[in-house]
Structures are given as structure tokens and as C-alpha cells.
C-alpha positions in Angstrom: -33.3 -108.4 179.6 -35.1 -106.8 176.5 -36.9 -103.6 177.3 -40.2 -105.2 176.3 -39.8 -107.7 179.3 -39.3 -105.0 181.9 -41.9 -105.3 184.7 -44.9 -103.0 185.1 -45.8 -101.8 188.6 -47.1 -104.7 190.8 -49.7 -102.2 192.2 -51.4 -102.2 188.8 -52.4 -105.8 189.1 -55.9 -106.9 190.0 -57.1 -110.5 190.5 -60.3 -111.6 188.9 -62.5 -114.6 189.1 -63.1 -116.9 186.1 -64.6 -115.2 183.1 -67.5 -117.6 183.4 -68.5 -116.0 186.7 -68.4 -116.9 190.4 -69.6 -120.1 191.9 -72.8 -120.3 193.8 -72.5 -118.4 197.0 -69.7 -116.0 195.8 -70.4 -112.3 195.9 -71.4 -111.0 192.5 -68.6 -109.0 190.9 -66.2 -110.1 193.6 -62.5 -110.4 192.9 -61.8 -113.6 194.9 -60.7 -116.8 193.3 -62.7 -120.0 193.1 -62.7 -122.8 195.7 -63.2 -125.7 193.3 -63.9 -128.1 196.1 -67.3 -126.3 196.3 -68.1 -126.3 192.6 -70.2 -129.1 191.2 -68.6 -131.2 188.4 -65.2 -129.6 188.6 -62.1 -131.3 190.1 -60.6 -129.8 193.2 -57.1 -129.4 191.9 -56.0 -127.3 194.8 -57.2 -129.9 197.4 -55.2 -132.6 195.6 -52.1 -130.4 195.5 -52.5 -129.5 199.2 -52.0 -133.2 200.0 -48.9 -133.3 197.7 -47.1 -130.5 199.6 -46.0 -132.8 202.4 -43.9 -134.6 199.9 -42.1 -131.6 198.5 -38.5 -131.8 199.7 -35.0 -130.9 198.4 -35.0 -134.0 196.2 -38.2 -133.2 194.4 -37.2 -129.5 194.1 -33.9 -130.4 192.5 -35.8 -132.7 190.1 -38.1 -129.9 189.1 -35.2 -127.5 188.7 -33.5 -130.0 186.4 -36.7 -130.4 184.4 -36.9 -126.6 183.8 -33.2 -126.3 183.0 -33.2 -129.2 180.5 -36.4 -128.3 178.8 -35.7 -124.6 178.5 -32.1 -124.7 177.4 -30.3 -121.3 177.1 -32.4 -119.4 179.6 -30.4 -116.9 181.6 -32.3 -117.7 184.8 -30.9 -115.0 187.1 -31.9 -112.4 184.5 -35.2 -114.0 183.5 -38.9 -113.2 184.4 -41.1 -116.3 184.8 -44.9 -116.5 184.7 -46.5 -119.7 186.1 -50.0 -120.0 184.5 -52.2 -122.1 186.7 -49.5 -122.6 189.3 -51.1 -125.6 191.1 -48.9 -126.8 193.9 -46.4 -124.0 193.2 -43.5 -126.5 192.8 -42.3 -125.1 189.5 -42.7 -121.5 190.6 -40.4 -122.5 193.5 -38.0 -124.3 191.1 -37.8 -121.2 188.8 -37.2 -118.9 191.8 -34.4 -121.3 193.0 -32.8 -121.0 189.6 -32.8 -117.2 190.1 -35.8 -116.0 188.1 -38.2 -113.3 189.1 -41.5 -115.2 189.4 -45.1 -114.4 189.1 -47.6 -117.2 189.9 -51.4 -117.2 189.5 -54.3 -119.6 189.6 -58.1 -119.3 189.8 -58.2 -122.1 192.4 -57.9 -120.6 195.9 -56.4 -123.8 197.3 -53.8 -123.8 194.6 -52.9 -120.2 195.4 -52.7 -121.2 199.1 -50.3 -124.1 198.2 -48.0 -121.8 196.3 -48.0 -119.3 199.1 -47.1 -122.1 201.5 -44.1 -123.1 199.5 -43.0 -119.5 199.3 -43.2 -119.2 203.1 -41.2 -122.3 203.5 -38.4 -121.5 201.0 -38.5 -117.7 200.3 -40.3 -116.0 203.2 -40.9 -112.3 202.5 -39.2 -112.5 199.1 -40.1 -109.5 196.9 -39.0 -111.3 193.7 -41.9 -113.8 193.8 -45.5 -112.6 193.5 -48.5 -114.8 193.8 -52.0 -113.8 192.6 -55.5 -115.1 192.2 -56.6 -114.8 188.6 -57.9 -116.6 185.6 -56.2 -117.2 182.2 -59.6 -116.6 180.7 -59.8 -113.1 182.1 -58.5 -110.6 179.6 -58.7 -107.8 182.2 -56.4 -109.6 184.6 -53.9 -110.6 181.9 -53.8 -107.1 180.4 -52.3 -105.8 183.6 -49.4 -108.2 183.5 -46.0 -107.5 182.0 -44.4 -109.6 179.3 -42.2 -112.5 180.4 -39.0 -114.3 179.3 -40.7 -117.6 180.2 -44.4 -118.2 180.2 -45.0 -121.6 181.8 -48.4 -123.3 181.2 -47.7 -127.0 181.9 -50.9 -129.0 182.1 -53.2 -126.1 183.0 -54.9 -124.7 179.8 -56.7 -127.9 179.0 -58.6 -127.7 182.3 -60.1 -124.2 181.8 -63.1 -125.3 179.8 -61.9 -123.1 176.9 -58.5 -124.4 175.8 -58.0 -122.3 172.6 -59.1 -119.0 174.2 -56.7 -119.7 177.1 -53.8 -120.5 174.8 -54.6 -117.4 172.7 -54.6 -115.3 175.9 -51.1 -116.4 177.1 -49.3 -116.0 173.8 -49.2 -112.2 174.0 -47.5 -112.5 177.4 -44.3 -113.9 175.8 -41.8 -111.1 175.3 -39.5 -110.7 172.3 -37.0 -113.5 172.5 -39.0 -115.2 175.2 -40.3 -118.7 175.4 -43.7 -120.4 175.9 -43.6 -123.8 177.5 -47.0 -125.4 177.2 -48.3 -129.0 177.6 -51.7 -130.1 176.3 -53.4 -133.5 176.5 -53.1 -135.6 173.4 -56.2 -136.1 171.3 -56.8 -139.9 171.1 -60.2 -139.7 169.4 -62.6 -142.2 171.0 -60.3 -143.0 173.9 -60.2 -139.3 174.9 -64.0 -139.1 174.7 -64.2 -142.1 177.0 -61.8 -140.6 179.5 -63.8 -137.4 179.4 -66.9 -139.5 180.5 -64.9 -141.1 183.3 -63.6 -137.8 184.6 -67.1 -136.2 184.5 -68.6 -139.2 186.2 -65.9 -139.1 188.9 -66.6 -135.5 189.7 -70.3 -135.9 189.9 -70.1 -138.7 192.4 -70.2 -137.9 196.1 -66.6 -138.1 197.4 -67.2 -141.3 199.5 -68.2 -143.1 196.3 -65.4 -141.9 194.0 -63.4 -145.0 194.7 -65.8 -146.9 192.4 -64.2 -145.1 189.5 -60.7 -144.4 191.0 -59.8 -148.1 191.7 -60.7 -149.5 188.3 -59.0 -146.6 186.6 -55.9 -147.1 188.8 -55.8 -150.7 187.6 -56.2 -149.6 184.0 -53.3 -147.1 184.3 -50.9 -149.0 186.5 -51.9 -152.6 186.3 -49.7 -153.7 183.4 -46.7 -151.9 184.9 -47.1 -153.5 188.3 -47.6 -157.0 186.8 -44.3 -156.5 184.9 -42.5 -155.4 188.0 -43.7 -158.5 189.9 -42.6 -160.8 187.0 -39.2 -159.2 187.2 -39.2 -159.8 191.0 -39.1 -156.1 191.6 -42.6 -155.4 193.0 -43.7 -151.7 192.9 -40.2 -150.6 191.8 -41.6 -148.3 189.0 -44.2 -146.8 191.4 -41.5 -146.1 194.1 -39.1 -144.5 191.6 -41.8 -142.5 189.7 -41.1 -138.8 189.4 -43.6 -137.8 186.8 -41.2 -137.8 183.9 -38.4 -136.0 185.7 -40.9 -133.5 187.2 -40.6 -134.4 190.8 -44.3 -135.5 191.1 -46.0 -138.1 193.2 -47.5 -141.1 191.4 -50.7 -141.3 193.5 -51.4 -137.5 193.2 -50.8 -137.8 189.5 -53.3 -140.6 189.2 -55.9 -138.7 191.1 -55.2 -135.6 189.1 -55.5 -137.5 185.8 -58.7 -139.4 186.7 -60.4 -136.3 188.3 -59.0 -133.6 186.0 -62.1 -132.0 184.6 -62.9 -129.8 182.6 -60.8 -131.9 180.1 -59.9 -130.9 176.6 -57.4 -132.4 174.1 -55.6 -131.4 170.9 -53.5 -132.9 168.1 -49.9 -131.7 168.1 -50.3 -130.1 164.7 -53.3 -128.1 166.0 -51.2 -126.5 168.7 -48.3 -125.9 166.3 -50.5 -124.2 163.7 -52.3 -122.1 166.3 -49.1 -120.8 167.8 -47.3 -120.3 164.5 -50.2 -118.2 163.2 -49.7 -115.9 166.2 -46.0 -115.3 165.6 -44.3 -118.1 167.6 -41.7 -120.5 166.3 -41.4 -124.1 167.6 -38.1 -124.8 169.3 -38.8 -128.1 171.0 -41.5 -130.8 170.9 -41.9 -133.9 173.1 -44.9 -136.0 172.3 -46.5 -138.7 174.5 -46.2 -141.2 171.7 -49.9 -141.2 170.8 -50.9 -142.1 174.4 -53.2 -140.4 176.9 -50.6 -138.1 178.3 -49.5 -134.6 177.3 -47.6 -133.3 174.3 -45.1 -130.7 175.4 -44.1 -127.7 173.3 -41.5 -125.0 173.7 -42.2 -122.0 171.4 -40.0 -118.9 171.0 -41.1 -115.4 169.9 -38.4 -114.4 167.4 -36.6 -111.2 168.0 -37.6 -108.5 165.5 -34.9 -107.3 163.2 -34.2 -103.6 163.4 -34.2 -101.6 160.2 -30.7 -100.6 159.0 
């Protein structure tokens, strides 16, 4: 492991709330995370992931491990350090730990932190090589206390911060020399993205008992054509039952709720992400687009090793 990647003392870490400040009712200047289920207009990601945890089993875990291994080819996992930015359910932190990496997970959503801690208790109780923190990717103070990592993993989290480009700019310095940044960001579809933003904002502003008024039509829009196709092939619901989130071990229903409710919501063209990261010293190693659709474009960037002077 390069010297630049060696860990700093865990005792130096301090968790911070979102840079935008605490929600109503939180103590001013407190260091606790945010319970997004109590914030108006924001999707409760942690609550959604908490319902997903019951589905996490060896099969889904192996799928997540395979996703990491295939996307991040060449990583020496037992020697690697892994940062999970916006850890959500904690599934991919768990997958990285199972592959042998030393893992640091953080999220500003208290329920997401709790989900990740639950997976750690189930699979790695008392493990000193997996640390879980409350913290925000928008908080420079929190990030400055972190080490530099062989793998910085920010899949589907930065575009929900409300400040995508600042969040992306904040994680880039956390990639050590020779390390990788894996990031996925919603594709910019122009007018279609603006319409989805309206749907997501409206969903979160409705009282929970009325959210089905948006959820059901959106489910039909997202899955209707696929289900019709399956029925015509005399294989009803076959795609739904076999769905794993693009080899990520995810649940179709939880992904639908996450997509429809996921707000704040920002998008970017692939070339914007590429240019932004290249200007900050990263080289593109892998790109997987969503084909112009409403999903995520996935990037793997590498920080090239600096040449020593002869």
C-alpha cells in the first residue's frame, strides 16, 4: 500500500452534520447526523434501506462482491482501504469488507448509519477493520480528518446532496496516489430530468399516506412496458423476480421507491463529470453509461502515480 494511503488515527475523526445545518429540533452546533424521515421535502433514504435489510442474504452479498470485483479490476482487496461515501444500506461496505478491504463507511442520514451498523453486527461483530461514522460529504471539516483511500466509492449518493459538484470536488482529494474513484451520477435528460425532479419533489411534500398517488403511476411508467412484455412471453413478472439492480444485489421495489422519492435530485452529462475530474488530476479508466436513459452513468477514475525524479 502506498505511504500516502496509510491510515491516520481513528481518534482524530469527528462526525459533523450537513454543512447546511441541522434540521428543526436539532441542537445548534451538534455533531449528530440527520434523521431525514423528519425533514420536510427530503426523501428518507435510511428508512427505505431499513426495509431492504431483511432481504440481505448470502446471495445478494455475493452479487455485490461480484459487482465490486468486476467494476474495479486489479484492486488488491486484502491490502486495500475502502471509503463508502453515503453508505446507505451498508451492503457495499459489507461486500468490500468480505473481499478483505479495510472499510470506512459514513452517511449523514442516521437511519442509513444504523443500517450499516446492523449489517456489521450480523457479519463482522466487533471488527476493528470496519469503521462507521456519521458525517456529510459537504462538510470539509469532517473530510479533512479522513485518510486517503485506495478505493473511494460514491455510487448514487452525490447527486442527492443538494450540491453535486461541491460533493464531487470534496471526494476527489480522498483518492490516494494509484487509487480509484468509483462514482455514479444520474444522467441529464434535459426536460425529462426536470419532470422527474418535479415528481420527486411532489412525492416528498405529500403526507406519507397519500404518496401512493404518485408512486403507483410512476411504477406503471417505469415497469409497465417490461411487465407487459413478460406477460406476452408467457413469463409473468419474470424480470421483476430476477432483478438484481444491474448485478448489484438490489431489490426492485426498494429501487423503485428510491428512484421516485430520491430528492434532492441533480443530474449531469457524462462529459461534465469527465471534464470535472480530469481537471482535478484523475484519469478515466472505465465508463458505463445508461444509454441516454434516466439511470446513472458509472465512472471509474484513477489518480495516476507520480513519477519520481531520476
